[in-house]
C-alpha positions in Angstrom: 97.0 139.8 67.2 94.5 137.2 67.9 97.2 134.6 68.4 99.0 136.9 70.8 95.9 137.6 72.8 95.1 133.9 73.0 98.6 133.1 74.1 98.5 135.7 76.8 95.2 134.3 78.0 96.6 130.9 78.2 99.8 132.0 79.9 98.7 134.7 82.3 101.5 135.1 84.9 99.5 133.5 87.7 99.1 130.3 85.6 102.7 129.8 84.6 104.1 126.5 85.7 107.7 126.9 86.7 110.5 124.5 86.0 112.9 122.9 88.5 115.8 124.7 86.9 114.3 128.1 87.8 114.6 127.5 91.5 117.5 125.1 91.8 120.7 127.1 92.4 122.8 124.1 91.1 120.9 123.6 87.9 122.7 124.3 84.7 122.1 123.4 81.1 125.4 123.3 79.3 123.7 122.4 76.0 122.6 126.1 75.7 126.2 127.4 75.7 127.2 129.6 72.8 129.8 127.2 71.5 130.0 126.3 67.8 131.9 123.1 68.3 129.0 121.1 69.7 126.2 122.3 67.5 124.1 119.6 65.9 123.3 120.5 62.3 121.0 117.5 61.9 118.6 119.8 63.9 117.4 123.3 63.4 120.0 125.5 65.0 118.9 128.7 66.7 121.3 131.3 68.1 119.8 133.9 70.5 121.9 137.1 70.3 121.4 139.8 72.9 122.1 141.1 76.4 121.1 140.1 80.0 117.5 139.8 79.0 118.5 137.1 76.5 120.8 135.5 79.1 118.0 135.3 81.7 119.3 137.6 84.4 117.2 137.6 87.6 116.1 134.0 86.8 119.5 132.2 86.8 122.0 132.7 84.1 121.7 130.1 81.3 119.0 128.4 83.4 115.8 130.4 83.4 115.7 132.9 80.5 113.5 132.7 77.4 116.2 130.8 75.6 115.9 127.8 77.9 112.1 128.0 77.7 112.3 128.0 73.9 114.4 124.9 73.9 111.9 123.2 76.3 109.0 124.2 74.1 110.6 123.3 70.8 112.1 120.1 72.0 115.6 118.7 71.7 114.8 116.2 69.0 114.4 118.8 66.3 116.0 122.0 67.7 119.4 123.0 69.0 119.0 126.4 70.7 122.0 128.4 71.9 122.2 131.3 74.3 124.6 133.8 72.9 123.5 136.7 75.1 126.0 138.7 77.0 125.0 140.7 80.1 125.5 144.5 79.9 126.4 144.6 76.2 125.4 147.2 73.6 124.6 147.2 69.9 126.8 150.2 69.3 130.5 149.7 68.6 133.2 150.4 71.2 133.7 154.1 71.8 130.4 155.0 70.3 129.2 156.8 73.4 129.1 153.6 75.6 131.1 154.2 78.7 129.0 152.1 81.1 128.6 149.0 78.9 130.7 146.9 76.7 129.9 146.4 73.0 128.7 143.1 71.5 130.9 143.7 68.6 134.1 141.6 68.4 133.1 139.4 71.4 133.6 135.6 71.5 129.8 135.3 71.5 129.6 137.2 68.3 132.2 135.0 66.7 130.7 131.7 68.0 127.2 132.7 67.0 128.4 133.1 63.5 130.7 130.0 63.5 127.8 127.8 64.5 126.0 128.7 61.2 122.6 129.0 62.8 119.4 128.5 60.8 117.8 131.2 62.9 119.2 134.2 64.7 116.9 135.7 67.4 118.4 139.2 67.8 117.6 141.7 70.6 119.9 144.5 71.6 119.2 148.1 72.6 118.2 148.1 76.3 121.8 148.8 77.4 122.3 151.4 74.7 119.3 153.2 76.1 121.2 153.7 79.4 123.5 156.2 77.6 121.2 157.4 74.9 122.5 160.9 75.3 125.7 159.6 73.7 124.8 156.4 71.9 121.8 157.7 70.0 123.9 159.2 67.2 125.6 155.9 66.5 122.8 153.4 67.3 121.0 153.2 64.0 124.0 152.6 61.8 125.7 150.2 64.3 122.4 148.2 64.7 122.0 148.0 60.9 125.6 146.8 60.5 125.4 144.2 63.3 122.2 142.7 62.0 123.6 142.8 58.5 126.5 140.8 59.8 124.1 137.9 60.6 121.7 138.5 57.6 124.5 138.2 55.1 126.2 135.1 56.5 127.0 132.5 53.8 124.3 130.1 55.1 121.7 132.8 55.0 119.9 132.3 58.3 116.5 133.7 59.1 117.1 136.7 61.3 114.3 137.7 63.7 114.7 141.1 65.4 112.8 141.9 68.6 111.6 145.1 70.3 112.8 144.9 73.9 110.4 144.5 76.8 109.0 147.7 78.5 110.6 149.3 81.5 108.2 151.5 83.6 104.9 152.3 82.1 106.2 155.4 80.5 103.6 157.7 78.8 105.2 158.5 75.5 102.8 161.3 74.7 104.1 163.3 77.7 107.5 163.8 76.1 108.6 166.4 73.6 107.8 165.2 70.1 104.7 163.3 71.1 104.6 159.7 70.0 108.1 159.7 68.6 110.2 161.6 71.2 114.0 161.8 71.3 114.0 161.4 75.0 117.0 163.6 75.2 115.4 166.7 76.6 115.1 165.8 79.4 117.0 162.5 79.0 115.0 159.5 80.3 116.1 155.8 80.0 112.5 154.5 80.4 111.4 156.9 77.6 114.0 155.4 75.2 113.0 151.8 76.0 109.3 152.4 76.0 109.0 155.0 73.3 112.0 155.3 71.0 113.1 151.7 70.4 109.6 150.5 69.6 109.6 153.0 66.7 113.2 152.7 65.7 113.7 148.9 65.7 110.8 148.3 63.2 112.2 151.1 60.9 115.7 149.7 60.9 114.4 146.1 60.5 112.4 147.3 57.4 115.5 148.9 55.9 117.2 145.5 56.2 114.4 143.8 54.2 113.6 141.6 57.2 110.1 140.7 58.5 108.7 143.0 61.2 110.3 142.5 64.6 108.6 140.6 67.4 107.1 143.2 69.7 107.9 142.1 73.2 107.0 145.5 74.6 103.3 145.3 73.5 103.2 141.6 74.3 104.0 142.5 78.0 101.5 145.3 78.1 103.9 148.2 77.4 104.3 151.1 77.3 101.6 152.1 79.7 100.0 148.8 81.0 103.1 146.7 81.7 102.4 143.3 83.2 104.4 144.0 86.4 104.0 140.4 87.7 106.0 139.3 84.7 108.1 142.4 84.1 108.8 144.0 87.5 111.8 146.1 86.4 114.5 146.2 83.7 114.4 142.3 83.5 111.5 139.9 83.4 111.1 137.5 86.3 110.8 133.8 85.8 107.2 134.1 84.9 108.1 136.8 82.4 110.7 134.7 80.8 108.3 131.8 80.6 105.8 134.0 78.8 108.4 135.3 76.4 109.8 131.8 75.6 106.4 130.5 74.7 105.6 133.6 72.7 108.7 133.6 70.6 108.5 129.9 70.0 104.9 130.3 68.9 105.5 133.4 66.7 108.7 132.2 65.0 108.3 128.4 64.8 104.5 128.1 65.1 104.7 125.7 68.0 
C-alpha cells in the first residue's frame, strides 16, 4: 500500500505529462497490435487481454491506453507489449445472457494472444458483463474461471495477472441489499456491480485459480466512494487516467 500511495502522490492527475500520441489524431503504434507473427521472443512478451478500457477508448484506440503507457515505461529494448483488448466484449461465453455485447471467447484476439506465447498475460474483463448482470451473473464466475484457465494452462506457462476494473460512479456499496457484498440485482444497478460486486468476486475467483491477488484498479483510482474523477470521469479513464494506470501496472507487475 505504501508503494501505491507513493505512486499516486508522484502521478497525481494534474502532474501527468501527456504524450504526443495522446493528442495527435494521426498517431498510431502498430507495434502494439495483437498479432503473433511479429512478436519478438528475445524480449519479455506481454499480452493485455480485455475490453475497451484495455484498448484505450476515449484516449485514441491503440494510441493512448494503459498498454501504450506500459510499453513506454517498460521500454522497447526488453519488452514487447501487445494490446489484445476488444471494445465491448464480455468474459461470459456467447448466449450466456449477453445480448448487448459480444464475447471475448473464440475471437481472433483470443487466438492471437495465445499464439504469441506471452510471458505475461494482463487480464481484465467484467465491465461489459456488468451491463447485463441481471442475465450474465449466473454464468460469469464459471466463464471467468474457464477463460483465465485458458491462459494459465498454456504450454509456456505465462504469468497471469488479473485486475479489478476501475470504478464507475462513487457507488456506496453499504446502501445496497446485502451490505458490503450485494447482488445488485434488486434493484439492478450497473455501477453497483462494477463498484461493489466485481471487487469482491474477482479476487475470490483469482484465488480459486491459484494466482496472485489481482491488481486493484478500483481502489487505486479512489473507488468506490472517492473516485478520482479527473482521471476516471465515467466508464472509461481519460488520458490522465490511462497514464496513471500504465505506470501503476508497470510498477506493480514489473517493479519498474
